[in-house]
Each structure stands twice: as structure tokens, then as C-alpha cells.
C-alpha positions, 0 to 999 in steps of 0.5 A: 188294582187295590187289594184288601191288604192295601186298603186303609178303611179309616182313611176313607171315613170323612169327618163332617163338623156340626152335623146333624146339629152343632157340636156333633162331628159326624163320621161320614162312611159314604166315601168308604162305601163308594170306594170299590176296594174299601167296600170290598175290604169292609165286607170281606172283613165282616165275613171273615169273622164268621164260619160258613154255615154259622149264620142263618140270617143277616139283619141290615139296620136302616138304612146304611146297614142295608148296604152291607147286609146283602153282600155279607149274607150272600157270601155267608149263604144266609138270608137277609132281613131288613129292620126298618123305620115305622111304616116301611114294612107291609106285613105285621110287625114287631116294633121297638122304640129307643133313644139316640145320642140326639133324639129317639126313634122306632124300628120294626121287623116283620113278625115272621122274619125269623124261624125259631133258633135262627142264628142272626148277624146284625149289621149297621154302619156305626155303634154310638150309644147302642140304642139302635143296636139294642133295639134291633137285638131285642126285635130279633130275640122277640122273634125267637132267634139268637143274635150271634154278633153285632157287626159295625163299620165304626164304633164310637167308643167314647159313647160306650154303646157296648154297655147297651149290648150285655152278652152280645159279641160286638165286632167293629172294623174301626173305632174312634 
């Protein structure tokens, strides 16, 4: 049985050339998520950065953030909140548009997703330019909650996404 100490998360990340467009090297995290020891190690390493009871809600950012947010929320004894693309949530929503490294997008969250003062951990797969994370942080704060950290599996340091998150703790398990 592979253990947390045995798991090299970086070895489970696959480079895909020219995806989603020419010149982009896509960091594919699906091999990491598909590997039982890799998934366990990633979740355990995120959870280890937070004291029990220090998080009220864990936000999973569509779509790969969902895969990590639920087990992290379960282990932290917190609720889980999805932040989704437009038209996917049934109730009244707040929305925020933002730029990506190769386009633009919009995210939404239910208006009643957080209680005032909730302590929120935001989880996504990759931090690139910071647009997705910054939009998510804005949505959480707009609802009256406090973002305690943004946790990602992989940070693409050369894109300087942290600059879009001033004053926010960023926790990256891997960097490239």
C-alpha cells in the first residue's frame, strides 16, 4: 500500500502540449486525481494546513475544485459550497466575470451560500493568472464571509496569479 510519504504528487501530473490551444502546455491533474494514494495525499496535505474548527465552509470552484472540496470539507467538519459557471445554480446568485490566460469567463454562487462571518477555504485545481481565484474570493466576500485561504494543487508561478490575490493566503501543493 502506498502511503502519504511515498507519494510524489508532481510525478502524477501529465504535460499535454498545445492544449487547449497551440503554445499552451496544459498541466493535466487527472492522473493525480485518479491515483488513490495521490488523491489521498493531496486531500490530506490540504487538510493538514488547517486546524479543526477553523473553517466553516469549503468552496469548490467548477469543476475540478469540486473533486477536492468535498473530502476536504468532510475532514474539516465544514460545509461545501460550489462556485459554478453561469446557469448551473437554481437559486438567486451573485456573479463575477474575470479574465483567464486565454479568454474570459463568469462564475456564480448562491446569494445565501454563506452566513456573515463564515470562515471560507477556497479550493481549485490550478492557480494560473489568478482570475478565477480572485473572482471566487470576490463572490465569497460579497456574501459577507471571510476567505482564510485559497488552496490549489498546482500553482503556475510564471503567471504570477498571487498578484491577483493581495492579502489572501495561497497554499499550493505543487509549483511549476
